[in-house]
N, C-alpha and C positions, 0 to 999 in steps of 0.2 A: 681566798682569801689570798693575794698576791704578795709571795716577800721577797724583796732588793736585799743583796748583803753586800758588805765592803762597798757601802758608802761612802764617797769622797765628792768634797766642792770642787768643779772644772774648775768656772768661774764666773764672779758678780758683775753685774748690770745694773745700771738706774735708770730707771724707765718711768717716766710720770708720776716722783717719787713716791716711787716703793721701788725695795729692793727685789732682783730677780735673780736666785740664786739657781745657777746650774749644777744640777749634782750627776753624778758618774755611781755606776752602780754594775753588778751582776747578777745577773738568775741561772738557779739549777740548771733551766729548760731552757733552750735560747726560740724565741721566738721567730718562726718563719717571715712574716710578711705584718712591718709593723701600721702597716694600711689599713688591711682588714682585724688587727689585732684590739680588744677591748679592755688592754691594760692602760693602765696608764691616761687614760682619755681625761682632755680637756677640764678640765673645772671641777673635777675627784679628791675625792680627801685620800693627806697621806700622814703615818704618822712617823717619824724619824726617833730614834733611841740611841744614845749615846750607852749606855750600861748594857742596854742588848734585854734587858730584861721590860723593858715600854712602862718604868715607874721614874721613867722622869722623858714624858711624849713632849715632842716638837709635832704641832701641826700646820702643816703645809696643802698647799691647793696647787693643782696643775696648773701652770700661766700659761708654757709654751712648749706645743709638743710637735717638735721636726721629726718628723719622720727621717731623715736623710740623719741627722744628729743619733735615733736611738739606732739604726740599723747599724751602721757602722764605727758609732764612739758609745756608745748606750747610755748616752747622754739626753734628760729629761729638765725641763725650764721649770721650776716650783715657787711660788714669792707666800711667806710666813700669814699664820693667821691669827692675826694680836688677837679679838678677843675684849677688845677691850682696853688691851693692855699699855702699859705707855711705852715711852721711845724706848729709854733703858730697859725695858724687859727685850723686847723687837732686841737693842742690841745684842742682848747676852745670850740673846737664841744666834744670835748670827755668829757669835764667837765660840760658841759651840760646836757649830756645824766645820768651823774652820779648824779649829782647831782638833779636831778628832775626823778629821779628812780621814777616810778607810776604813774604821772602825766602828763604823753604826750602819745596824740595820733600819729599812723602811716597810714599814704595811700599805699593801692600801686596802682603802673599805671597796667590801665586796658589794656595796650599795652607790650608787649614784650620785655623791652627794649637792649634786646643784639640787637636783630635786629637792629637796628640805633643807637646804641651806635656807631656806626667806621666812622656811616655819619655826627654824632652831634659830634664830632670829631673835624673830617678836617670841620667845618664849623666853629669851636672857633679859626681857623687859617687863614679862609678866610678875606680879605680886599673886601669891598661893590663894591669899585673902579674897580677892577678886576675881580669880580664876573660874569662867561658867564648869560648869560640872566637875568641878576642882574632888570629890569624893570617889565618880566613876572611875576618871583620866590619871588623878593622881593615888588615891589610897583604894583604888579597885572596889566600890562600896556597889551593890548592882540593884535596885529596886524594881519590882512590878506591881501594875495598878492592873489589881482583879478586876476591878470594875469597870475596867478600859473598854469591853464591847458593850454595856448599858448603856456608856455614855456617846458611843459613837456609832452603837446602831438604827436610829432616827437620821445617818448622814448618808451610811452605807448606797441608799440607791445613788445619791447626788454625786457620789464620788464613781458611779457605774464598777461598785468592788464588783459584783456579780460575774463582772467580762474578765476575772486577774485567774486565773491558774492559780493551783496548789499551794505553791511555795512561795509564789506570789501574795499568796490572801496573806499567811502564816509572816512574809516579811514584813505588809505592810500593818499589822493587827501585833506583833513584836514590837516594831520602828515606836510604835504610839503606846502600849503598854508599860514598855523599860523605859528606862531615865537617859539611857544610852542606845542605840540598836545599831548594827555596824550589815551595813547590805553591800553583799559584795555577790559576784559569778562573771563569768565571762561575758563576752558582746552580744548581743542577743537573748538575753535572760530579762532579761526588761527592767533593769536598777532604775532608767529611769523614768520610765512609766509608774513605776512604784512609786518614787519622788514626788511628783509632780499629783499626784493620789493624793500624797500625806498634807502635800502640802496646801493643796484645793480643804478638804477636809480638817485641818487649822484655820482658814478663814472659816470656815462654814461657820466654827464654834466661838469663834472671833466673834461671828458676826451676831448668833445669840447670846452674849456674853456668858457662857459656857466653858471658854477657854482657860479662866482660873482649873477650873475642878480637874482639867487633863491636869495642866502646870504642875498644880497641888500635889495632887495625885492620893490627898489624903496620907500621905508619912509626912513627920514631922521632919528628916532631912530634906525635903525638896519642898519644904514650907515658901513659899516664890511672894506672899502677901506682902503688900509693902507693910513696914515695920509701923508704919504711921498711923494705921487703921487695927494698930494691933492685933495681926493676924486676920484680919476678918476676908474671907477667901472671896463672900462673894462681891466685895469691892470690885466695883468695873477696872478692867484692861487701860483705860489709860488712865486712871487714877495708881495704879499698877507696876511704876518702871522696869521691876521685877520679873514682873511676868514677861513687858516686852520686851528684856533682856533677854529669855531664854527661849522666846521665840524665834527674836533673831538667832540665837544658835543653832534651831534647829534649823529656819532655812536655812544659813548656812552651810550644814550638815552638808541637807538635802543638794546645795549647789553643787559642793563638793562628788559628790557621788554622780554629775552630771559631766565634770569635766574626768573624768576617769570612763565612764559610760563609754 
């Protein structure tokens, strides 16, 4: 994490109804070449503290990265992140920055913020009660379906399971037997291949009306049967919207693995 000291406001600009704030700073170690440096990348997340202990965070993103300004004057253009705050809150943060020039400390996120920005924005509008896989993602509660292997055995030939390597087979079964599974690895290890076979076997189970047997997984917290059917897990998938929602979530996770393959 990069820390910038003696932060002060160099000047303000109004651009497309947004306030662009140019901050001057000092670094303990000089950057030799800002064009090649990964510090203060456009769109990255910054946090400024007036008190010096980050108990009063002001969140910003890099909006104008001018290498000449950085090299000659150590100045970077930023804009405030509103987080759905009011204009009054925005004005208050601008005042804090102006009235405490030279005393502030700024930290830069070590992770590229733009990669997560839209996901974080979506999470702000999510309700925990309707959040897919809330037990696993929010509460860290994971379940294993011991009968998974028996259920999928008749379909293994259809997905050419025998052609998978040992690690790929383990990942394949783990993803189906677990309420939430993460498949990761460097390029060429077969993440996309395993994901495609997972999607295919889910469709095979759906075709034979056995998908609910996998989705319900015999566990009370994982009962995705339609409540109107009084928990009847034998109901068809088209009568079980929660099962369909869970299937879509599984498919979305597979698609996500393709994008990062």
